VOPAGU-2260 file (C-alpha; in pm, 1 decimal, decimal comma):
REM VOPAGU-2260
SITE   aa  ch    i         X         Y         Z
SITE  MET   A    0    4380,2   -3766,7   -6332,6
SITE  LEU   A    1    4500,1   -3857,2   -5993,4
SITE  SER   A    2    4321,6   -3555,6   -5835,4
SITE  ARG   A    3    3993,0   -3630,1   -6037,3
SITE  ASP   A    4    4009,8   -3999,8   -5941,1
SITE  CYS   A    5    4060,6   -3918,7   -5579,9
SITE  LYS   A    6    3762,1   -3672,6   -5565,0
SITE  ASN   A    7    3557,9   -3932,9   -5744,2
SITE  GLU   A    8    3652,8   -4199,2   -5489,0
SITE  LEU   A    9    3592,3   -3973,8   -5199,5
SITE  ILE   A   10    3260,1   -3835,7   -5307,8
SITE  ASN   A   11    3097,6   -4132,7   -5481,8
SITE  HIS   A   12    3235,3   -4416,7   -5266,4
SITE  ILE   A   13    3407,1   -4346,1   -4936,8
SITE  ILE   A   14    3165,1   -4078,7   -4797,7
SITE  PRO   A   15    2844,1   -4269,1   -4897,1
SITE  PHE   A   16    2993,7   -4585,7   -4740,5
SITE  TRP   A   17    3044,3   -4430,9   -4401,1
SITE  ASN   A   18    2711,9   -4224,1   -4431,5
SITE  ASN   A   19    2533,8   -4558,2   -4403,2
SITE  LEU   A   20    2714,0   -4646,5   -4077,9
SITE  GLU   A   21    2556,1   -4369,7   -3876,8
SITE  ASP   A   22    2354,4   -4490,3   -3575,8
SITE  THR   A   23    2054,4   -4270,0   -3544,0
SITE  GLU   A   24    1940,9   -4479,9   -3240,3
SITE  ASN   A   25    2228,5   -4474,0   -3002,6
SITE  GLY   A   26    2452,5   -4209,5   -3149,8
SITE  GLY   A   27    2790,4   -4232,7   -3318,9
SITE  PHE   A   28    2862,4   -4489,3   -3601,2
SITE  TYR   A   29    2817,5   -4863,2   -3597,9
SITE  GLY   A   30    3154,2   -5027,5   -3505,2
SITE  PHE   A   31    3182,5   -5338,7   -3720,4
SITE  MET   A   32    3114,1   -5490,2   -4060,4
SITE  GLY   A   33    3257,8   -5823,7   -4159,5
SITE  ASN   A   34    3404,5   -5903,8   -4485,2
SITE  ASP   A   35    3051,0   -6050,9   -4569,7
SITE  LEU   A   36    2926,0   -5687,7   -4553,2
SITE  LYS   A   37    2697,4   -5751,0   -4290,4
SITE  LEU   A   38    2656,9   -5488,1   -4039,8
SITE  ASP   A   39    2681,6   -5572,4   -3656,4
SITE  LYS   A   40    2454,3   -5296,1   -3491,7
SITE  ASN   A   41    2536,8   -5435,7   -3137,2
SITE  ALA   A   42    2914,8   -5435,0   -3183,2
SITE  GLU   A   43    3146,3   -5220,9   -2949,6
SITE  LYS   A   44    3231,3   -4856,5   -3080,3
SITE  GLY   A   45    3598,3   -4774,2   -3073,0
SITE  VAL   A   46    3698,8   -4437,5   -2963,4
SITE  ILE   A   47    3980,3   -4428,9   -3215,6
SITE  LEU   A   48    3732,6   -4525,7   -3475,8
SITE  HIS   A   49    3501,4   -4232,2   -3372,9
SITE  SER   A   50    3801,3   -3984,4   -3359,2
SITE  ARG   A   51    3896,4   -4083,3   -3702,1
SITE  ILE   A   52    3535,8   -4064,6   -3834,9
SITE  LEU   A   53    3494,2   -3703,7   -3658,8
SITE  TRP   A   54    3838,4   -3597,9   -3825,2
SITE  PHE   A   55    3729,2   -3731,1   -4158,2
SITE  TYR   A   56    3379,5   -3568,0   -4184,0
SITE  SER   A   57    3537,2   -3246,6   -4040,4
SITE  ASN   A   58    3799,6   -3223,2   -4315,3
SITE  CYS   A   59    3567,2   -3342,3   -4587,7
SITE  TYR   A   60    3359,1   -3035,8   -4503,2
SITE  LEU   A   61    3667,5   -2809,1   -4495,1
SITE  VAL   A   62    3778,9   -2932,0   -4843,1
SITE  LEU   A   63    3449,1   -2991,3   -5016,6
SITE  LYS   A   64    3229,6   -2743,0   -4822,3
SITE  ASP   A   65    2952,5   -2996,4   -4815,3
SITE  ALA   A   66    2707,0   -2925,6   -4528,2
SITE  ALA   A   67    2612,2   -3278,6   -4512,6
SITE  CYS   A   68    2951,6   -3368,2   -4405,0
SITE  LEU   A   69    2949,3   -3095,9   -4123,7
SITE  ARG   A   70    2614,9   -3263,0   -4005,6
SITE  LYS   A   71    2779,4   -3609,5   -3994,6
SITE  ALA   A   72    3076,6   -3465,4   -3800,5
SITE  LYS   A   73    2845,1   -3307,6   -3547,3
SITE  HIS   A   74    2670,5   -3642,3   -3500,9
SITE  ALA   A   75    3016,5   -3807,0   -3422,9
SITE  PHE   A   76    3106,1   -3509,5   -3200,0
SITE  GLU   A   77    2786,9   -3535,2   -2993,9
SITE  PHE   A   78    2856,5   -3903,3   -2924,0
SITE  MET   A   79    3207,1   -3844,9   -2832,7
SITE  SER   A   80    3173,0   -3551,6   -2610,8
SITE  LYS   A   81    2869,1   -3717,6   -2433,1
SITE  TYR   A   82    3003,7   -4079,0   -2372,9
SITE  CYS   A   83    3359,3   -4105,4   -2445,3
SITE  VAL   A   84    3517,5   -3848,2   -2212,4
SITE  ASP   A   85    3599,7   -3954,8   -1852,0
SITE  ARG   A   86    3473,2   -3649,1   -1661,3
SITE  GLU   A   87    3598,6   -3809,1   -1332,5
SITE  ASP   A   88    3963,0   -3891,2   -1417,6
SITE  GLY   A   89    4021,9   -3710,5   -1738,6
SITE  GLY   A   90    4103,7   -3816,6   -2091,1
SITE  VAL   A   91    3910,5   -4056,9   -2317,5
SITE  PHE   A   92    3820,8   -4424,6   -2289,5
SITE  TRP   A   93    3932,9   -4697,8   -2531,1
SITE  MET   A   94    3618,8   -4873,4   -2614,0
SITE  MET   A   95    3232,5   -4807,6   -2575,4
SITE  ASN   A   96    2934,1   -5040,4   -2601,4
SITE  ALA   A   97    2687,7   -4985,0   -2880,0
SITE  ASP   A   98    2472,9   -4778,8   -2651,0
SITE  GLY   A   99    2758,6   -4550,7   -2538,6
SITE  THR   A  100    2837,0   -4717,1   -2202,8
SITE  VAL   A  101    3198,3   -4785,9   -2115,7
SITE  SER   A  102    3307,5   -5122,8   -2262,7
SITE  ASP   A  103    3688,8   -5084,8   -2191,8
SITE  SER   A  104    3816,7   -4791,4   -1957,5
SITE  MET   A  105    4176,5   -4819,7   -2053,4
SITE  LYS   A  106    4342,0   -4491,3   -2129,8
SITE  HIS   A  107    4581,7   -4519,3   -2403,1
SITE  THR   A  108    4809,1   -4211,3   -2509,3
SITE  TYR   A  109    4745,0   -4316,3   -2883,3
SITE  CYS   A  110    4370,5   -4286,5   -2823,2
SITE  GLN   A  111    4412,8   -3956,3   -2651,9
SITE  ALA   A  112    4596,5   -3829,8   -2952,8
SITE  PHE   A  113    4341,6   -3904,2   -3198,5
SITE  PHE   A  114    4065,8   -3742,5   -2991,7
SITE  VAL   A  115    4282,8   -3420,4   -2989,6
SITE  TYR   A  116    4341,1   -3454,0   -3352,2
SITE  ALA   A  117    3968,2   -3494,2   -3421,8
SITE  MET   A  118    3846,7   -3219,0   -3196,9
SITE  SER   A  119    4087,0   -2978,6   -3327,8
SITE  SER   A  120    3956,9   -3044,1   -3686,8
SITE  TYR   A  121    3592,5   -3027,0   -3561,9
SITE  TYR   A  122    3662,1   -2689,1   -3405,5
SITE  ASP   A  123    3806,9   -2568,4   -3736,6
SITE  ALA   A  124    3507,1   -2697,4   -3938,0
SITE  SER   A  125    3229,5   -2592,9   -3692,6
SITE  LYS   A  126    3393,8   -2305,0   -3477,5
SITE  ASP   A  127    3229,0   -2499,1   -3180,2
SITE  LYS   A  128    3447,0   -2362,7   -2880,0
SITE  GLU   A  129    3356,1   -2679,3   -2690,3
SITE  ALA   A  130    3555,5   -2882,2   -2925,2
SITE  LEU   A  131    3853,4   -2676,4   -2875,5
SITE  LYS   A  132    3801,3   -2690,2   -2493,2
SITE  LEU   A  133    3792,6   -3047,5   -2501,7
SITE  ALA   A  134    4106,3   -3084,6   -2722,2
SITE  MET   A  135    4303,4   -2859,7   -2475,4
SITE  GLU   A  136    4175,0   -3049,9   -2173,4
SITE  VAL   A  137    4299,9   -3381,9   -2317,3
SITE  PHE   A  138    4613,2   -3218,1   -2436,1
SITE  ASN   A  139    4679,9   -3108,8   -2071,3
SITE  VAL   A  140    4597,3   -3459,5   -1948,1
SITE  ILE   A  141    4849,3   -3605,1   -2186,5
SITE  GLU   A  142    5123,2   -3385,3   -2088,8
SITE  SER   A  143    5060,4   -3438,1   -1709,7
SITE  LYS   A  144    4997,7   -3806,7   -1717,8
SITE  CYS   A  145    5134,5   -3968,1   -2026,3
SITE  ARG   A  146    5508,2   -3848,5   -2057,9
SITE  ASP   A  147    5810,8   -3878,9   -1851,4
SITE  VAL   A  148    6151,5   -3686,8   -1914,8
SITE  VAL   A  149    6237,8   -3926,5   -2193,3
SITE  ALA   A  150    5935,9   -3955,0   -2400,4
SITE  TYR   A  151    5565,8   -4063,9   -2396,5
SITE  LEU   A  152    5442,9   -4366,0   -2220,7
SITE  GLU   A  153    5155,4   -4574,6   -2369,5
SITE  ALA   A  154    4873,3   -4767,8   -2160,9
SITE  PHE   A  155    4696,9   -4677,5   -1839,3
SITE  SER   A  156    4413,6   -4780,3   -1629,4
SITE  LYS   A  157    4119,1   -4542,1   -1581,6
SITE  ASP   A  158    4286,0   -4381,7   -1291,8
SITE  TRP   A  159    4616,6   -4342,0   -1492,0
SITE  LYS   A  160    4809,9   -4625,3   -1338,4
SITE  LEU   A  161    5074,5   -4787,6   -1599,9
SITE  ILE   A  162    4959,1   -5117,1   -1743,5
SITE  PRO   A  163    5097,7   -5339,9   -2019,6
SITE  ASN   A  164    5094,4   -5200,4   -2365,3
SITE  ASP   A  165    4910,7   -5487,7   -2543,1
SITE  ALA   A  166    4716,4   -5253,0   -2776,6
SITE  LEU   A  167    5026,8   -5120,1   -2964,3
SITE  SER   A  168    5273,4   -5392,4   -2921,9
SITE  GLU   A  169    5320,1   -5650,5   -3189,0
SITE  ASN   A  170    5547,5   -5921,4   -3311,0
SITE  GLY   A  171    5561,2   -6093,9   -2967,9
SITE  LEU   A  172    5708,6   -5779,6   -2819,2
SITE  MET   A  173    5577,2   -5564,8   -2525,0
SITE  ALA   A  174    5689,6   -5199,4   -2586,0
SITE  ASP   A  175    5708,5   -4931,5   -2320,6
SITE  LYS   A  176    5702,1   -4666,8   -2595,2
SITE  THR   A  177    5646,6   -4659,6   -2967,9
SITE  MET   A  178    5731,5   -4469,7   -3270,8
SITE  ASN   A  179    5362,2   -4499,8   -3371,2
SITE  THR   A  180    5231,4   -4323,8   -3068,7
SITE  THR   A  181    5494,3   -4035,3   -3085,7
SITE  LEU   A  182    5400,0   -3993,3   -3466,1
SITE  HIS   A  183    5032,2   -3957,3   -3400,9
SITE  LEU   A  184    5084,5   -3730,1   -3109,6
SITE  MET   A  185    5279,6   -3516,5   -3339,0
SITE  GLU   A  186    5002,0   -3527,0   -3586,5
SITE  ALA   A  187    4753,2   -3427,6   -3324,2
SITE  TYR   A  188    4952,9   -3141,0   -3183,0
SITE  THR   A  189    5026,5   -3011,5   -3522,1
SITE  GLU   A  190    4651,5   -2972,2   -3582,3
SITE  LEU   A  191    4588,0   -2834,0   -3226,0
SITE  TYR   A  192    4858,9   -2578,1   -3266,8
SITE  ARG   A  193    4736,3   -2477,7   -3604,6
SITE  VAL   A  194    4382,7   -2392,9   -3471,4
SITE  SER   A  195    4496,2   -2260,0   -3109,7
SITE  GLY   A  196    4839,7   -2107,6   -3153,2
SITE  ASP   A  197    4897,2   -2224,5   -2795,0
SITE  ALA   A  198    5258,4   -2177,8   -2668,9
SITE  ASN   A  199    5251,7   -2505,8   -2453,7
SITE  VAL   A  200    5131,3   -2710,0   -2758,7
SITE  LEU   A  201    5421,5   -2564,5   -2954,7
SITE  LYS   A  202    5665,1   -2651,4   -2687,0
SITE  ALA   A  203    5528,7   -3017,7   -2678,6
SITE  LEU   A  204    5526,1   -3048,6   -3053,8
SITE  ARG   A  205    5908,4   -2933,5   -3070,7
SITE  PHE   A  206    5970,7   -3183,3   -2801,4
SITE  GLN   A  207    5819,5   -3471,5   -3016,5
SITE  LEU   A  208    6021,6   -3360,4   -3323,6
SITE  GLU   A  209    6351,7   -3364,0   -3117,0
SITE  ILE   A  210    6275,4   -3706,7   -3001,6
SITE  THR   A  211    6213,9   -3815,2   -3359,4
SITE  PHE   A  212    6526,5   -3663,1   -3497,2
SITE  GLU   A  213    6765,4   -3787,1   -3225,9
SITE  LYS   A  214    6622,4   -4106,6   -3103,5
SITE  ILE   A  215    6352,3   -4272,9   -3321,1
SITE  TYR   A  216    6541,1   -4194,8   -3658,0
SITE  ASP   A  217    6812,9   -4458,9   -3723,0
SITE  LYS   A  218    7059,6   -4240,9   -3904,4
SITE  GLU   A  219    7286,7   -4535,4   -3992,3
SITE  ASN   A  220    7002,3   -4736,8   -4181,2
SITE  GLY   A  221    6795,8   -4433,3   -4300,6
SITE  LYS   A  222    6460,9   -4546,2   -4120,0
SITE  LEU   A  223    6264,4   -4504,0   -3822,5
SITE  LEU   A  224    6279,1   -4735,7   -3515,1
SITE  VAL   A  225    5954,5   -4884,5   -3406,3
SITE  PHE   A  226    5946,2   -5019,2   -3049,1
SITE  PHE   A  227    6143,1   -4901,6   -2740,1
SITE  ASP   A  228    6195,4   -4966,4   -2374,4
SITE  LYS   A  229    6139,2   -4696,2   -2120,4
SITE  ASN   A  230    6466,7   -4533,2   -2205,5
SITE  LEU   A  231    6401,5   -4531,9   -2584,2
SITE  ASN   A  232    6634,8   -4814,2   -2637,6
SITE  GLU   A  233    6514,5   -5019,8   -2937,2
SITE  ILE   A  234    6362,3   -5350,1   -2875,6
SITE  GLY   A  235    6293,9   -5605,3   -3168,0
SITE  ASP   A  236    6413,3   -5571,4   -3529,2
SITE  ILE   A  237    6145,8   -5411,1   -3721,2
SITE  TYR   A  238    6130,0   -5174,3   -4027,3
SITE  SER   A  239    5773,7   -5053,2   -4077,5
SITE  TYR   A  240    5745,7   -4924,8   -4443,1
SITE  GLY   A  241    5402,0   -4775,9   -4390,7
SITE  HIS   A  242    5484,0   -4585,9   -4081,6
SITE  ASP   A  243    5804,7   -4454,3   -4257,7
SITE  ILE   A  244    5637,0   -4307,8   -4552,3
SITE  GLU   A  245    5349,0   -4177,2   -4351,1
SITE  ALA   A  246    5599,9   -4024,6   -4105,6
SITE  THR   A  247    5767,7   -3817,7   -4375,9
SITE  TRP   A  248    5475,9   -3608,8   -4482,5
SITE  LEU   A  249    5336,5   -3570,2   -4123,7
SITE  ILE   A  250    5667,5   -3450,3   -4002,9
SITE  ASP   A  251    5687,8   -3203,0   -4287,9
SITE  ARG   A  252    5344,1   -3086,1   -4212,6
SITE  ALA   A  253    5446,6   -3037,9   -3843,8
SITE  CYS   A  254    5748,4   -2824,9   -3955,1
SITE  ASP   A  255    5524,4   -2627,5   -4197,5
SITE  VAL   A  256    5287,4   -2537,7   -3927,2
SITE  ILE   A  257    5550,2   -2438,6   -3689,6
SITE  GLY   A  258    5720,0   -2217,5   -3954,0
SITE  ASP   A  259    6082,2   -2275,5   -3822,3
SITE  GLU   A  260    6331,8   -2276,2   -4100,2
SITE  HIS   A  261    6581,8   -2477,8   -3917,8
SITE  LEU   A  262    6335,3   -2744,7   -3807,0
SITE  SER   A  263    6211,3   -2776,3   -4160,7
SITE  LYS   A  264    6571,7   -2814,6   -4306,9
SITE  ARG   A  265    6645,6   -3096,4   -4040,8
SITE  ALA   A  266    6302,7   -3269,4   -4126,8
SITE  SER   A  267    6391,1   -3239,2   -4503,5
SITE  GLU   A  268    6725,3   -3393,5   -4481,3
SITE  MET   A  269    6589,2   -3683,5   -4280,3
SITE  ASN   A  270    6271,1   -3736,8   -4492,2
SITE  LYS   A  271    6465,5   -3720,1   -4817,1
SITE  VAL   A  272    6676,3   -4026,7   -4708,2
SITE  ILE   A  273    6360,0   -4219,8   -4572,0
SITE  VAL   A  274    6153,9   -4169,3   -4879,8
SITE  ALA   A  275    6445,6   -4279,3   -5117,0
SITE  ASN   A  276    6487,8   -4597,7   -4899,8
SITE  ILE   A  277    6119,3   -4672,8   -4906,8
SITE  ALA   A  278    6115,6   -4640,7   -5291,7
SITE  ASP   A  279    6418,5   -4874,3   -5311,2
SITE  ARG   A  280    6338,9   -5126,4   -5035,8
SITE  ALA   A  281    5959,6   -5151,3   -5012,7
SITE  MET   A  282    5808,0   -5123,8   -5359,1
SITE  SER   A  283    5694,2   -5442,3   -5536,7
SITE  ASN   A  284    5519,9   -5459,2   -5856,1
SITE  GLY   A  285    5362,5   -5117,9   -5801,4
SITE  ARG   A  286    5271,1   -5190,3   -5441,9
SITE  LEU   A  287    5420,2   -5127,7   -5095,8
SITE  ASN   A  288    5508,3   -5437,4   -4891,7
SITE  ASN   A  289    5421,1   -5409,4   -4520,8
SITE  GLU   A  290    5726,4   -5449,2   -4304,0
SITE  VAL   A  291    6068,4   -5626,9   -4252,3
SITE  GLU   A  292    6105,9   -5828,6   -3933,6
SITE  LYS   A  293    6460,6   -5970,5   -3865,6
SITE  GLY   A  294    6535,8   -5925,6   -4231,7
SITE  VAL   A  295    6230,8   -6113,6   -4356,0
SITE  VAL   A  296    6003,0   -5907,1   -4569,2
SITE  ASN   A  297    5623,0   -5923,2   -4497,6
SITE  LYS   A  298    5461,6   -5918,2   -4838,7
SITE  LEU   A  299    5110,2   -5838,4   -4723,7
SITE  HIS   A  300    4975,3   -5529,9   -4900,0
SITE  ILE   A  301    4774,8   -5335,8   -4628,1
SITE  TRP   A  302    4513,3   -5088,7   -4731,0
SITE  TRP   A  303    4653,7   -4796,1   -4524,7
SITE  VAL   A  304    5003,7   -4852,7   -4623,6
SITE  GLN   A  305    4910,6   -4803,5   -4990,2
SITE  ALA   A  306    4706,1   -4494,5   -4907,4
SITE  GLU   A  307    4994,0   -4347,5   -4717,4
SITE  GLY   A  308    5229,2   -4426,5   -4982,5
SITE  VAL   A  309    5034,9   -4208,8   -5239,0
SITE  VAL   A  310    5036,0   -3908,5   -5001,5
SITE  GLY   A  311    5404,4   -3963,7   -4894,3
SITE  PHE   A  312    5547,7   -4008,5   -5254,7
SITE  TYR   A  313    5332,2   -3716,6   -5385,7
SITE  ASN   A  314    5465,7   -3492,8   -5090,6
SITE  ALA   A  315    5815,5   -3598,4   -5183,4
SITE  TYR   A  316    5759,9   -3524,6   -5559,3
SITE  GLN   A  317    5634,1   -3162,4   -5457,8
SITE  ARG   A  318    5934,7   -3105,8   -5224,8
SITE  TYR   A  319    6217,9   -3267,2   -5408,1
SITE  ASP   A  320    6093,1   -3205,5   -5766,3
SITE  ASN   A  321    6152,6   -3578,8   -5844,7
SITE  ALA   A  322    5923,7   -3704,3   -6110,9
SITE  GLY   A  323    6001,1   -4059,8   -6011,8
SITE  TYR   A  324    5819,6   -4015,4   -5679,1
SITE  LEU   A  325    5510,3   -3879,4   -5883,0
SITE  GLU   A  326    5525,6   -4201,8   -6085,6
SITE  ILE   A  327    5525,6   -4426,6   -5768,5
SITE  ALA   A  328    5230,4   -4232,2   -5630,9
SITE  ARG   A  329    5049,8   -4302,9   -5952,5
SITE  SER   A  330    5142,7   -4663,8   -5957,0
SITE  LEU   A  331    5019,7   -4703,9   -5597,9
SITE  TRP   A  332    4701,8   -4533,8   -5681,7
SITE  GLN   A  333    4645,8   -4772,0   -5982,2
SITE  TYR   A  334    4704,6   -5070,3   -5756,4
SITE  ILE   A  335    4456,7   -4922,5   -5507,0
SITE  LYS   A  336    4200,1   -4887,2   -5795,0
SITE  ASP   A  337    4261,1   -5230,1   -5947,3
SITE  TYR   A  338    4275,0   -5433,5   -5628,6
SITE  VAL   A  339    4235,7   -5257,1   -5296,6
SITE  ILE   A  340    3902,2   -5090,5   -5356,9
SITE  ASP   A  341    3622,6   -5351,0   -5304,0
SITE  LYS   A  342    3408,8   -5364,1   -5624,3
SITE  ARG   A  343    3116,6   -5536,9   -5441,8
SITE  GLU   A  344    2801,4   -5336,6   -5405,5
SITE  GLY   A  345    2809,3   -5204,0   -5036,8
SITE  GLY   A  346    3187,5   -5259,5   -4983,2
SITE  GLU   A  347    3466,8   -4998,1   -4925,2
SITE  TRP   A  348    3835,9   -5097,5   -4931,1
SITE  HIS   A  349    3981,7   -5445,5   -4865,0
SITE  SER   A  350    4181,7   -5446,3   -4546,9
SITE  GLN   A  351    4478,3   -5644,4   -4671,4
SITE  LEU   A  352    4581,3   -5859,3   -4974,7
SITE  ASP   A  353    4833,8   -6130,6   -5010,9
SITE  ASP   A  354    5131,6   -6133,8   -5269,1
SITE  ASN   A  355    4880,2   -6266,6   -5530,4
SITE  ASN   A  356    4663,4   -5954,8   -5473,1
SITE  ILE   A  357    4385,8   -6189,2   -5314,6
SITE  PRO   A  358    4205,9   -6009,9   -5036,9
SITE  ASP   A  359    4200,3   -6164,7   -4677,0
SITE  THR   A  360    3837,2   -6253,6   -4613,1
SITE  ALA   A  361    3898,0   -6299,7   -4242,3
SITE  LYS   A  362    3957,4   -5915,4   -4220,4
SITE  PRO   A  363    3649,6   -5698,6   -4157,4
SITE  VAL   A  364    3559,3   -5379,7   -4367,4
SITE  VAL   A  365    3484,1   -5192,4   -4036,1
SITE  ASP   A  366    3627,2   -5243,3   -3695,9
SITE  PRO   A  367    3800,4   -5037,4   -3417,4
SITE  TRP   A  368    4108,5   -4987,4   -3634,8
SITE  LYS   A  369    3942,7   -4997,8   -4000,4
SITE  CYS   A  370    3826,0   -4650,9   -4077,4
SITE  PRO   A  371    3789,7   -4359,4   -4329,7
SITE  TYR   A  372    4112,9   -4195,3   -4201,1
SITE  HIS   A  373    4396,2   -4316,2   -4423,1
SITE  ASN   A  374    4193,7   -4361,3   -4736,6
SITE  GLY   A  375    3971,9   -4068,4   -4686,9
SITE  ARG   A  376    4280,6   -3850,7   -4595,8
SITE  MET   A  377    4468,4   -3964,4   -4920,8
SITE  CYS   A  378    4178,6   -3841,8   -5124,0
SITE  LEU   A  379    4163,4   -3507,0   -4929,0
SITE  GLU   A  380    4550,0   -3467,2   -4958,0
SITE  ILE   A  381    4564,5   -3521,9   -5320,5
SITE  ILE   A  382    4257,0   -3285,6   -5389,5
SITE  SER   A  383    4404,5   -3009,3   -5173,2
SITE  ARG   A  384    4760,6   -3038,3   -5318,5
SITE  THR   A  385    4654,9   -3041,0   -5678,6
């Protein structure tokens, strides 16, 4: 039932919704739709959004073998390769105008990561060697510009001067380094290593896993730390439920692709604790709460947190043979069906709901962060795993 439902949601709802956002005049996909379901064709086009769209359609083609998805992926690829890459200073920009000109020339490591992730998957789907070439070029930029001896730095100007990390800092903090960027670099390098077999990518991927095991993982409390100073000392007091459950299956995936039994064992021991703690601490009436800050639970129910919960708990069920985790995955999917999926004609998924399951009407349906990546990937993962 879970697999059938996810396939139906993907084919009959998520894919058609994003198909309708294709911009045939200026290229790429439209970048904003408000909660009123009105499309803003003149809105900026996020590079993260486009990377996630490219990743989404590439993987829809790989799983469903639907040539129409590959055509949509090619459309996204052409926009990104033409407009989003900085041919002068290397890497990719943060934000484009509707016509493809540069709106915000910031270089963010997180954004570079998603570009690598998308190009790697598109290469797998299309066998277009230009995509792999671009992925490797940006990988080399990340490794030469975005890391020090400790870990990965975050935000840079167009010419790679460090700037404040406004984009990925929250809760009144300004972080030099974040768990979120490390996690999604790991995700990107896993995909790049899978399709390239490149030894330098493998070395960097192992470095990221080591950072996670030794610095980001809080062994005493069984969770991942979120924000750090430049030396990877924790700042703030935040426990991100969504990132923790997402991280478990992405780390497992990285170790599977590497094929190192010792790494896989370390990951399994860590992830088993993290998953059990999320099941115990974060679930509330069949939903996942958002986070805890200074001991106070944030009871917003975010679309991507629920989607990652389905995959994370299903992955834990498969790896630990714990039927309770399958039931949690099913309960989260039921909550998504009942409340998160927007039942309005022309809608997709609500961005977030309050503790009474009321959607936040101030949150858009599409913006630089709201994309088909988490919910689409949930569907693709469940289809592939079952």
